[in-house]
C-alpha positions in Angstrom: 41.8 130.2 143.6 44.9 131.2 141.6 47.6 129.1 143.6 45.3 125.7 143.3 45.3 126.2 139.7 48.7 126.5 139.4 49.5 123.6 141.9 47.1 121.2 140.2 49.1 122.2 136.8 52.3 121.9 137.9 51.5 118.4 139.0 50.0 117.4 135.2 53.1 119.3 133.7 55.1 117.1 136.3 53.8 114.1 134.4 53.6 115.0 130.8 56.7 116.3 130.4 59.1 116.1 128.2 61.0 112.4 129.0 65.3 112.1 128.5 66.1 109.4 125.7 67.3 106.4 127.8 69.5 103.3 127.7 69.2 99.8 126.5 71.3 96.5 126.5 71.6 93.9 123.8 68.6 91.5 122.8 69.2 88.1 121.4 66.2 88.1 119.3 63.8 90.1 117.5 60.7 89.2 119.4 62.1 89.9 122.9 60.9 92.9 124.9 62.4 95.8 126.2 62.6 95.0 130.3 65.0 97.9 131.4 66.7 101.0 130.9 69.4 102.1 132.9 70.6 105.5 132.6 73.5 108.0 134.4 73.9 111.6 134.2 76.8 112.8 136.3 76.3 111.9 139.8 72.5 111.0 139.2 70.9 108.2 138.1 67.8 106.1 137.4 66.5 102.2 136.5 63.1 102.3 134.6 61.9 98.5 134.9 59.2 97.3 132.4 56.7 94.4 133.4 54.3 93.1 130.5 51.3 90.5 130.7 51.3 87.0 128.7 50.2 88.9 125.5 53.0 90.8 125.9 51.1 94.0 126.5 52.7 96.9 129.1 51.3 96.3 132.4 53.7 98.0 134.9 56.5 100.7 134.7 58.6 100.8 137.9 61.5 104.0 138.2 64.0 103.9 140.6 66.4 107.1 140.8 67.5 110.3 141.9 67.9 113.5 140.1 69.7 116.8 141.8 68.9 114.8 144.5 65.0 114.5 144.3 63.9 111.2 144.0 62.5 109.8 141.0 61.3 106.6 142.5 57.6 105.7 141.2 55.1 103.2 139.5 52.7 103.5 136.7 50.2 100.4 137.0 48.3 99.8 133.8 44.9 97.8 134.3 43.9 95.8 130.9 40.4 93.8 130.6 41.1 90.6 128.7 41.2 92.2 125.3 43.9 94.2 126.4 42.0 97.6 126.8 43.6 99.8 129.6 40.6 100.6 131.9 42.8 102.3 134.6 46.0 103.2 135.7 47.4 104.1 138.9 50.4 106.5 139.2 52.4 106.9 142.5 55.8 108.5 143.2 57.8 110.2 145.9 57.4 113.3 143.8 53.5 113.2 144.2 53.9 112.5 147.8 55.7 115.7 148.3 53.0 117.5 146.6 50.7 115.9 148.9 48.9 113.7 146.6 49.0 109.6 147.5 48.5 108.5 144.0 46.8 109.4 140.5 44.4 107.1 139.7 43.1 107.7 135.8 39.7 105.8 134.1 39.9 105.5 130.6 36.9 105.6 128.5 36.7 103.6 125.1 34.4 103.3 122.1 34.5 99.6 121.1 32.1 100.6 118.0 35.2 103.0 116.4 37.9 100.9 118.6 39.2 104.2 120.1 39.6 105.8 123.5 37.5 108.8 123.7 38.2 110.7 127.2 39.8 109.6 130.7 39.4 111.3 133.8 42.2 112.2 136.9 41.1 112.6 140.6 43.7 114.6 142.2 43.6 115.7 146.0 45.3 118.7 146.6 45.3 120.4 149.9 42.1 119.2 151.1 40.3 120.1 147.4 39.3 117.4 144.7 40.2 118.2 141.3 39.2 116.3 138.4 41.1 116.4 135.3 38.9 115.6 132.7 40.6 114.4 129.4 39.0 114.6 125.7 40.8 112.6 122.6 40.8 113.8 118.9 41.5 111.4 116.1 42.9 112.1 113.0 41.9 110.5 109.6 44.2 107.4 109.8 43.2 107.1 113.7 46.1 108.6 115.5 45.6 110.9 118.7 45.8 114.4 117.3 45.1 116.4 120.5 44.2 115.7 123.6 42.1 118.6 125.7 42.5 118.6 129.9 39.7 120.4 131.5 39.8 121.0 135.4 36.7 120.4 137.7 37.3 122.1 141.2 33.7 122.4 142.3 34.4 126.3 143.0 34.2 127.7 139.4 33.2 126.6 136.5 35.3 124.1 134.7 38.0 125.4 132.2 40.7 124.0 130.1 43.7 123.9 131.7 46.1 122.2 129.3 46.0 121.1 125.7 48.5 119.2 123.6 48.5 118.9 119.7 50.2 116.2 117.9 51.7 115.6 114.5 53.0 112.5 112.7 55.6 111.8 109.5 53.6 111.0 106.1 53.9 107.5 106.8 52.1 107.6 110.3 55.3 106.1 112.2 57.0 108.8 114.2 55.8 111.5 116.1 57.1 114.5 114.9 56.0 117.5 116.9 54.0 118.0 120.3 52.5 121.8 121.1 51.6 122.2 124.4 48.9 125.1 125.3 47.6 126.5 128.5 46.0 129.5 129.9 47.7 132.1 132.1 44.9 131.6 134.5 41.5 130.0 134.9 38.7 130.6 132.3 41.4 132.7 130.0 42.1 131.4 126.2 44.8 128.6 125.7 47.7 130.0 124.6 50.8 127.8 123.0 53.8 127.3 126.0 55.9 124.8 124.4 56.5 122.7 121.2 58.9 119.7 120.7 60.1 119.0 117.3 61.7 115.3 116.9 63.9 113.4 114.2 64.4 110.2 113.8 67.2 107.6 112.8 66.0 104.2 110.5 66.2 101.6 113.3 63.8 100.1 115.4 62.6 101.6 118.4 62.8 99.0 121.4 59.3 100.3 122.6 56.7 100.7 120.4 53.0 101.8 122.1 51.4 103.5 119.5 48.5 105.9 120.8 49.0 104.2 123.9 52.2 106.4 124.4 50.0 109.3 124.1 47.4 107.9 126.4 49.9 107.5 129.0 52.1 110.2 128.6 55.3 108.2 127.4 55.9 109.8 124.3 58.9 108.3 123.4 57.7 104.8 122.7 55.0 106.0 120.0 57.1 106.2 116.9 58.4 102.9 115.1 62.2 104.7 115.0 64.5 106.3 117.6 64.7 110.2 118.4 68.2 111.5 117.3 66.9 115.0 118.2 64.3 116.8 120.1 64.2 120.8 120.0 62.4 122.2 123.0 61.1 125.8 122.0 59.5 127.5 125.3 57.0 130.2 123.8 56.9 132.2 127.3 60.8 132.3 127.6 63.1 131.9 125.0 65.6 131.6 127.2 64.4 127.9 128.0 65.1 126.7 124.7 67.4 123.9 124.3 68.1 120.7 122.0 68.8 117.2 123.0 71.1 115.0 120.5 71.0 111.2 120.7 73.6 108.8 119.8 72.7 105.4 119.4 74.7 102.2 119.6 72.9 99.3 118.1 72.6 95.7 118.6 72.5 93.1 115.6 68.4 93.3 115.6 69.1 97.1 114.9 67.6 97.8 118.2 69.4 100.7 120.3 71.9 98.9 122.7 73.2 102.4 124.5 72.5 106.0 124.0 74.7 109.7 124.5 72.3 112.3 125.1 73.9 115.7 125.0 71.5 118.7 126.1 72.6 121.9 124.6 71.6 124.6 127.6 73.3 122.6 130.6 75.9 120.4 128.4 74.7 117.4 130.4 75.4 114.2 129.1 73.3 111.0 130.0 74.6 107.3 128.8 72.0 105.1 128.6 71.5 101.5 128.1 69.0 98.9 127.2 68.1 95.9 128.3 66.1 92.9 126.6 64.9 89.6 127.3 
């Protein structure tokens, strides 16, 4: 049971982990959308393509690339109703396939009375066991998601809280400042903090601003109105894993990133990114 718990938790952590700042290219007008991010880190590289519907809402993210010899290939399909509410997402990747998971189907529950997503459920088939990841969303007084809690339901033991995230924002509410992640050391035990991410920003425009949808989709980089110039990662379980990522941007004429150079303190890894708009 403990190995099943760790396998399921590792898959959740894999797709809620901190993402690197990535690259962009010059747009021609302020209303153009981000369509591609191209990044290079040493011999590793990736290309992320973004697709939108007629109302300029994100409906597909496609990634192709390699990191340390491992495939980054994957897709995230966002299914919406006619008013733009997210109904489901379908996530596929080579990493999931390698873990024995064909895809992750996530269903979102939306309360139209208060215009808030209240919960989501994801089904994971791991080694012949079906695990349901149920997520509850909590909001602050200004309508931003302040926390989410993941509950695992296996049918073998009582449901238990497997993971939680707490979010804090700038005084203006436009930028995500911290993410504190907590998890139990074993099923049924109390959750304890395991990591903290702290973000610092410039005054320029983020190329893709999703607000609360960024939290729903685990794409935290795209919540904020501005660009993260520094990310401090603290591992409460092992301080030797702590690191800082510094991001230096070049901007296009509409004050959005044209390119970004990211340096990670613990490895010295240098990532050069380029942003493309259309």
